[in-house]
C-alpha positions as CSV (number, residue, x, y, z in Angstrom):
1,M,8.8,-28.1,97.0
2,P,7.8,-25.9,100.3
3,A,5.3,-24.1,100.1
4,A,7.3,-20.0,99.9
5,A,8.8,-21.6,96.1
6,E,5.1,-22.7,95.6
7,W,3.3,-19.0,95.7
8,R,6.9,-17.3,93.7
9,S,5.9,-19.9,90.4
10,N,2.4,-20.2,91.0
11,W,0.5,-17.2,92.6
12,T,0.1,-15.9,88.9
13,L,-2.2,-19.3,88.6
14,V,-4.1,-18.3,91.8
15,L,-5.0,-15.2,90.3
16,A,-6.0,-16.3,87.7
17,A,-7.9,-19.0,89.1
18,S,-9.5,-16.8,91.5
19,I,-11.2,-14.1,89.0
20,G,-11.8,-17.5,87.3
21,F,-14.1,-18.9,89.2
22,S,-15.4,-14.8,90.3
23,F,-16.7,-14.8,86.6
24,F,-19.0,-17.6,86.8
25,S,-20.1,-16.2,90.0
26,V,-21.5,-12.9,88.3
27,M,-24.8,-14.6,87.5
28,L,-25.8,-15.8,90.8
29,S,-24.5,-12.8,92.2
30,T,-27.1,-10.7,89.8
31,T,-29.7,-12.9,90.6
32,G,-31.3,-11.3,93.2
33,L,-31.3,-7.8,91.2
34,F,-32.7,-8.5,88.0
35,M,-35.7,-11.0,90.2
36,E,-37.6,-8.0,90.4
37,P,-37.6,-5.8,87.1
38,V,-37.6,-9.2,85.2
39,T,-40.8,-9.8,86.5
40,R,-41.6,-6.8,87.0
41,E,-41.7,-6.3,82.8
42,F,-43.0,-10.2,81.9
43,G,-46.1,-10.6,85.4
44,W,-43.7,-13.9,86.7
45,S,-44.0,-15.2,89.8
46,R,-40.5,-15.4,91.5
47,T,-41.0,-19.4,90.9
48,L,-40.5,-18.7,87.0
49,F,-38.0,-17.2,86.9
50,S,-35.7,-18.9,90.1
51,S,-36.1,-22.3,87.9
52,G,-34.2,-20.6,85.5
53,V,-31.2,-21.0,87.6
54,S,-32.7,-24.2,88.6
55,I,-32.4,-25.4,84.9
56,A,-28.9,-24.5,84.4
57,T,-28.2,-26.0,87.7
58,I,-29.2,-28.9,87.2
59,T,-27.8,-29.1,83.2
60,T,-24.3,-28.2,84.7
61,A,-24.9,-31.5,87.7
62,I,-25.9,-33.6,84.8
63,L,-22.6,-32.9,82.8
64,S,-20.0,-32.1,85.8
65,P,-19.3,-35.8,86.3
66,F,-18.2,-35.9,82.2
67,F,-16.3,-32.3,82.1
68,G,-14.4,-33.7,85.1
69,I,-12.9,-37.0,82.2
70,L,-12.2,-34.7,80.5
71,V,-9.6,-32.7,82.7
72,D,-8.1,-35.9,84.1
73,R,-7.4,-36.6,80.7
74,Y,-6.4,-33.3,78.9
75,G,-6.1,-30.4,81.7
76,T,-8.5,-27.6,82.1
77,R,-6.1,-24.8,80.4
78,R,-7.9,-26.4,76.8
79,L,-10.9,-26.4,78.4
80,V,-10.8,-22.9,80.1
81,L,-9.7,-21.1,77.3
82,P,-12.9,-21.7,75.4
83,G,-15.0,-21.7,77.9
84,V,-14.9,-18.0,79.6
85,L,-15.6,-17.0,75.9
86,M,-18.5,-19.0,75.6
87,T,-19.5,-18.1,77.8
88,I,-19.2,-14.5,77.4
89,A,-21.9,-14.9,74.7
90,A,-24.2,-17.2,76.4
91,M,-24.5,-14.6,79.6
92,S,-24.8,-11.5,76.7
93,A,-27.8,-13.7,74.6
94,F,-30.6,-12.5,78.4
95,G,-30.3,-8.8,77.6
96,F,-32.0,-9.7,74.3
97,T,-35.0,-12.1,76.2
98,D,-38.4,-11.6,74.3
99,G,-39.6,-12.5,77.8
100,T,-41.1,-16.1,76.9
101,A,-40.8,-18.6,79.4
102,W,-39.4,-21.6,77.1
103,Q,-36.9,-18.7,75.3
104,W,-35.9,-18.1,79.5
105,M,-35.6,-21.6,79.9
106,A,-34.1,-22.2,76.5
107,L,-30.9,-19.0,77.6
108,W,-30.8,-21.1,80.8
109,F,-30.1,-24.3,79.9
110,V,-27.4,-22.6,77.3
111,F,-25.7,-21.2,80.3
112,G,-25.8,-24.1,82.6
113,A,-24.0,-26.2,79.6
114,I,-21.5,-24.2,78.7
115,S,-20.6,-22.5,81.9
116,V,-20.1,-26.4,83.0
117,S,-15.9,-25.5,82.2
118,I,-15.3,-22.5,84.1
119,K,-17.5,-24.2,87.4
120,S,-15.0,-25.3,90.6
121,T,-13.7,-28.4,88.6
122,A,-11.5,-26.3,86.6
123,W,-10.1,-23.7,89.3
124,T,-9.6,-26.2,92.0
125,A,-8.1,-29.2,90.3
126,A,-5.4,-27.0,88.1
127,V,-5.0,-25.2,91.5
128,L,-4.3,-28.3,94.0
129,G,-2.6,-30.7,91.3
130,V,0.1,-28.1,91.2
131,F,0.0,-26.9,95.3
132,T,0.7,-29.5,98.2
133,G,2.7,-27.0,100.8
134,S,0.7,-24.3,101.1
135,R,-2.8,-26.0,99.9
136,G,-5.3,-25.0,102.0
137,L,-4.6,-21.0,101.2
138,A,-3.8,-22.0,97.8
139,L,-7.5,-23.2,97.9
140,G,-8.8,-20.6,99.7
141,L,-7.8,-17.4,97.6
142,T,-9.1,-19.2,94.4
143,M,-12.1,-20.1,95.9
144,A,-12.2,-15.5,96.5
145,G,-13.0,-15.7,93.2
146,T,-16.4,-16.0,93.9
147,A,-16.9,-13.6,97.4
148,L,-15.4,-10.7,94.8
149,S,-18.1,-11.3,92.8
150,Q,-20.2,-11.0,95.8
151,V,-18.5,-7.5,97.1
152,L,-18.5,-6.1,93.6
153,V,-21.3,-7.3,91.7
154,P,-23.9,-5.8,93.4
155,P,-23.6,-2.4,94.0
156,L,-22.0,-3.0,90.2
157,G,-25.0,-4.6,88.7
158,N,-27.7,-2.2,90.4
159,W,-26.6,0.8,89.2
160,L,-25.6,-0.9,85.8
161,I,-29.8,-1.5,85.6
162,E,-30.8,1.7,87.3
163,S,-28.3,4.1,85.0
164,F,-28.8,1.2,81.4
165,G,-31.1,-1.1,82.1
166,W,-31.4,-5.1,82.9
167,R,-30.8,-5.9,79.5
168,A,-27.6,-4.1,79.4
169,A,-26.4,-4.6,82.5
170,Y,-26.0,-8.4,81.7
171,V,-24.1,-7.5,78.6
172,W,-21.8,-5.0,80.0
173,L,-21.8,-7.7,83.2
174,G,-20.8,-10.1,80.9
175,L,-18.5,-8.7,78.1
176,G,-16.4,-6.8,81.2
177,W,-15.7,-9.1,83.5
178,G,-15.6,-12.0,81.2
179,G,-13.4,-10.4,78.8
180,I,-11.2,-9.7,82.1
181,T,-11.0,-13.2,82.8
182,F,-10.2,-14.3,79.3
183,L,-7.3,-12.0,79.3
184,L,-5.5,-13.8,82.4
185,C,-6.0,-16.6,82.0
186,L,-4.9,-16.9,78.8
187,F,-1.7,-15.9,80.2
188,F,-1.6,-17.4,83.4
189,F,-3.3,-19.6,83.7
190,F,-1.1,-23.0,83.2
191,D,-1.4,-26.5,85.4
192,I,1.0,-29.6,85.8
193,H,-0.7,-31.0,82.8
194,D,0.5,-27.6,81.6
195,I,3.7,-27.7,83.5
196,A,5.2,-30.7,82.8
197,S,4.6,-30.7,78.9
198,A,6.4,-27.3,79.5
199,E,10.0,-29.5,81.2
200,R,9.8,-32.2,78.9
201,A,9.9,-29.7,76.0
202,K,12.8,-28.0,77.5
203,A,14.7,-31.7,78.3
204,A,13.7,-32.5,75.0
205,A,15.6,-29.5,73.3
206,T,18.3,-29.5,76.1
207,P,21.6,-31.7,74.1
208,G,22.1,-35.4,76.5
209,S,19.2,-34.6,79.0
210,E,16.7,-37.4,79.2
211,A,12.9,-36.5,79.0
212,P,10.3,-36.8,81.8
213,P,7.8,-39.4,80.9
214,P,4.8,-39.2,79.2
215,G,1.7,-38.2,81.4
216,V,1.5,-36.9,84.5
217,E,1.0,-39.7,87.8
218,L,-0.7,-38.9,91.0
219,P,-1.6,-40.6,93.6
220,G,-4.9,-41.0,95.5
221,L,-8.0,-43.8,94.2
222,T,-8.9,-45.2,91.2
223,V,-13.0,-43.8,90.0
224,R,-14.4,-47.5,91.7
225,E,-11.7,-47.0,94.9
226,A,-14.2,-43.8,95.3
227,A,-17.8,-44.9,94.6
228,R,-17.1,-47.2,97.7
229,D,-15.6,-44.8,99.7
230,W,-17.5,-43.8,102.3
231,A,-15.9,-40.2,104.0
232,L,-16.2,-39.1,100.0
233,W,-19.7,-39.9,100.3
234,R,-20.2,-38.2,104.1
235,V,-18.7,-35.1,101.9
236,G,-20.7,-34.6,99.2
237,I,-24.3,-35.9,101.6
238,S,-23.4,-32.8,103.9
239,N,-22.6,-30.4,101.3
240,F,-25.6,-31.1,99.2
241,V,-28.5,-30.1,102.2
242,V,-26.3,-27.3,102.3
243,M,-25.8,-26.3,99.3
244,V,-29.6,-26.2,98.8
245,L,-30.2,-23.9,102.0
246,T,-27.4,-21.2,101.5
247,M,-28.0,-20.9,98.1
248,G,-32.0,-20.7,98.3
249,L,-31.1,-17.8,100.4
250,T,-28.7,-16.5,98.2
251,M,-30.5,-16.3,95.8
252,H,-33.3,-14.8,97.6
253,L,-31.1,-12.8,100.0
254,I,-32.5,-9.6,98.9
255,P,-36.5,-10.0,98.9
256,I,-35.7,-10.9,102.2
257,L,-34.2,-8.0,103.3
258,T,-36.7,-6.4,101.4
259,D,-39.2,-8.0,102.8
260,A,-38.0,-7.2,106.3
261,G,-37.9,-3.0,105.3
262,V,-34.6,-2.9,104.0
263,S,-34.2,-0.4,100.9
264,R,-33.5,-2.2,97.2
265,T,-30.1,0.2,97.6
266,N,-29.2,-0.9,101.9
267,A,-29.7,-4.6,100.2
268,A,-27.8,-4.9,97.8
269,L,-24.3,-2.5,99.7
270,L,-25.5,-4.9,102.7
271,S,-24.5,-8.5,100.5
272,S,-21.6,-6.5,99.5
273,L,-20.8,-7.0,103.1
274,G,-21.1,-10.6,103.3
275,G,-18.5,-10.8,100.1
276,I,-16.2,-9.0,102.0
277,A,-16.8,-11.2,104.8
278,G,-16.5,-14.2,102.7
279,I,-13.0,-12.9,101.5
280,V,-12.0,-13.1,105.0
281,G,-13.6,-16.3,105.5
282,K,-11.9,-18.6,102.5
283,L,-7.8,-16.7,103.7
284,I,-9.0,-17.8,107.1
285,T,-10.6,-21.5,106.2
286,G,-7.7,-22.1,103.3
287,V,-5.2,-21.2,106.3
288,L,-6.9,-23.0,109.4
289,L,-7.1,-25.7,106.8
290,D,-3.5,-26.4,106.4
291,R,-2.3,-26.6,110.4
292,Y,-5.9,-28.5,111.9
293,R,-8.5,-31.0,111.3
294,P,-9.8,-29.8,108.3
295,N,-13.2,-32.1,109.1
296,W,-13.7,-29.7,112.0
297,I,-12.2,-26.9,110.7
298,G,-15.1,-27.4,107.4
299,G,-18.0,-28.8,109.7
300,L,-18.1,-26.0,112.5
301,T,-17.6,-23.4,109.0
302,L,-20.7,-25.0,107.4
303,G,-22.8,-25.2,110.9
304,A,-22.2,-21.5,111.5
305,A,-24.6,-20.3,108.5
306,A,-27.2,-22.0,110.8
307,I,-26.8,-18.9,112.6
308,T,-27.3,-17.1,109.2
309,F,-31.0,-18.5,108.9
310,A,-32.0,-17.3,112.8
311,L,-31.0,-14.3,112.4
312,L,-33.4,-13.1,109.4
313,M,-36.2,-15.2,111.4
314,E,-39.0,-12.5,112.2
315,G,-39.7,-12.2,116.1
316,I,-35.3,-12.3,116.1
317,R,-34.3,-10.2,113.9
318,S,-33.7,-6.6,114.0
319,P,-31.3,-4.2,112.7
320,A,-28.1,-5.2,113.7
321,L,-28.5,-9.1,114.4
322,I,-29.9,-8.0,109.8
323,V,-25.7,-6.7,109.3
324,F,-23.9,-9.9,112.1
325,A,-26.5,-12.2,110.4
326,L,-24.9,-11.4,106.9
327,I,-21.4,-11.5,108.3
328,V,-21.4,-14.4,109.4
329,N,-22.8,-16.2,105.8
330,G,-20.5,-14.3,104.0
331,Y,-17.8,-15.7,106.2
332,A,-19.0,-19.6,106.3
333,A,-21.8,-19.5,103.1
334,G,-18.0,-19.2,100.2
335,T,-16.4,-22.0,102.0
336,K,-18.7,-24.8,100.4
337,T,-16.7,-25.4,97.6
338,Q,-13.5,-24.9,99.0
339,I,-13.9,-27.1,101.6
340,T,-15.7,-29.9,100.1
341,G,-12.5,-30.0,97.5
342,F,-9.6,-29.2,99.9
343,L,-12.0,-32.5,101.3
344,T,-11.7,-34.3,98.5
345,A,-8.7,-34.6,97.9
346,S,-7.2,-35.2,101.0
347,Y,-9.9,-38.4,101.4
348,G,-9.6,-39.5,97.4
349,G,-6.0,-38.1,95.8
350,M,-6.0,-36.9,92.8
351,K,-5.2,-39.6,90.7
352,S,-8.8,-38.9,89.7
353,F,-9.6,-35.8,90.9
354,G,-11.0,-34.6,88.4
355,V,-14.2,-37.1,88.3
356,V,-14.3,-38.1,91.8
357,Y,-14.8,-34.2,91.9
358,G,-17.2,-33.3,88.8
359,V,-19.9,-36.0,91.0
360,M,-19.4,-33.3,93.8
361,A,-19.8,-30.4,91.6
362,A,-22.5,-32.0,90.1
363,L,-24.0,-32.5,93.9
364,M,-23.0,-28.5,94.0
365,A,-24.9,-27.7,90.9
366,L,-28.1,-29.3,92.2
367,A,-28.3,-29.0,95.2
368,S,-27.6,-25.4,93.8
369,G,-30.6,-25.9,91.5
370,M,-32.9,-26.8,94.6
371,G,-32.5,-24.5,96.6
372,P,-34.1,-20.9,94.9
373,L,-36.5,-23.2,93.3
374,L,-37.4,-24.7,97.3
375,A,-36.9,-20.7,98.7
376,G,-39.2,-19.0,95.1
377,R,-41.6,-21.8,96.0
378,V,-41.9,-21.6,99.9
379,Y,-42.8,-17.5,99.3
380,D,-45.4,-18.2,96.3
381,V,-46.9,-20.8,99.8
382,F,-46.7,-19.3,101.8
383,G,-46.5,-15.5,101.7
384,G,-43.0,-15.1,103.8
385,Y,-39.8,-17.2,103.9
386,Q,-39.9,-18.0,107.6
387,P,-40.2,-22.5,106.8
388,F,-37.2,-22.3,104.1
389,L,-35.8,-19.8,107.3
390,V,-36.3,-22.7,109.8
391,A,-35.2,-25.8,107.9
392,G,-31.4,-23.8,107.2
393,A,-31.1,-23.2,110.6
394,I,-31.9,-27.4,111.1
395,G,-30.2,-28.3,108.3
396,C,-27.2,-26.7,108.3
397,T,-26.3,-27.9,111.6
398,L,-26.5,-31.5,110.9
399,G,-24.3,-31.0,107.6
400,G,-22.1,-29.3,110.0
401,L,-22.0,-32.2,113.1
402,L,-21.8,-34.6,109.6
403,I,-18.6,-33.4,108.3
404,V,-17.1,-32.8,111.9
405,S,-17.6,-37.0,112.9
406,L,-15.3,-37.6,109.4
407,P,-12.1,-39.1,109.4
408,A,-8.6,-38.6,109.2
409,Y,-7.7,-38.4,106.6
410,P,-5.0,-40.9,104.6
411,K,-1.3,-39.2,103.5
412,W,-1.1,-39.8,99.7
413,D,2.0,-38.6,99.7
414,K,3.7,-40.6,101.8
415,A,1.2,-43.7,100.0
416,A,2.8,-42.5,96.7
């Protein structure tokens, strides 16, 4: 199907997927905002606070491959709709915590187990299964949901916390953002499995027409073949390294900025600036992925995140450089999931995409859990974030080079 026809038929799918992915990102986008008021009220260390995110992401990492199996077998719609409702409840529950460490960890464990249903696997699989001619741009717009939450959530969350308290802020963010997400998914979120089912039903209702065969046959590697593919391994390793570092930066960005002398209100606004740059980055990256070698585009984009770490270091940073660093970070950081999804589909095909990308998502979730914990531990041990920023500059550079060195990917449309 030509790209223009793809968009005419499926633009509502991209809209629902983008808002859905933004809902998953709400909790991560507000972690830095909630860190100060929660730790102050309960007397917690930043390591303890950050451990909740780590527990959730590790739980998601464990469950992601199994969720991928369900995606390949049943499609995404039947998993996403109940997942959104359960995530609303899990997010709202944070407003009722009593300050005990075990309850905090339990809430994050439940959130991690439930939110795997609205993580990147579902949205990516749905969009990549439908789009082919404009796959990069469609995926870029889907992934722009995370940047949208980064733009809107920090000032919105800061206003809710200051106006109603951090407990009410958790509830309102869950009910408001989650309610919009559910309605969009209910009316517009239909993947390739749903489209095939509708075509079979239409054919069955038309006298004399031949019904399409049951199931959806997609080209690509089997799970066993993908496990032996070195290109996919390199994609996973690079993404893991970069994700550990950039997620640690994201979760501790507001404390890093306030330690550098930026006011809390300005820090929230600067986070939104990075979100705007993230939207631009996803769109530009999506167009470039459709036109040029994805490994070069992906590697250079991920490697650019090293600039952010370098410019935030003591002795280098200045007000102007901090603003520039956050623009670069917003542009590059939000493309990790987009690039990983595109490269996974390119090197592995769509035959077992749910399982293969589920493993990639597991690595991303594990890295997302380790990053904030690592950054928090560095702060508690060294009294600042400088060693973490140095490691980030080096690690992101190496991760980008690993992607640049990938070989050309198979042409699955011809192989099919």
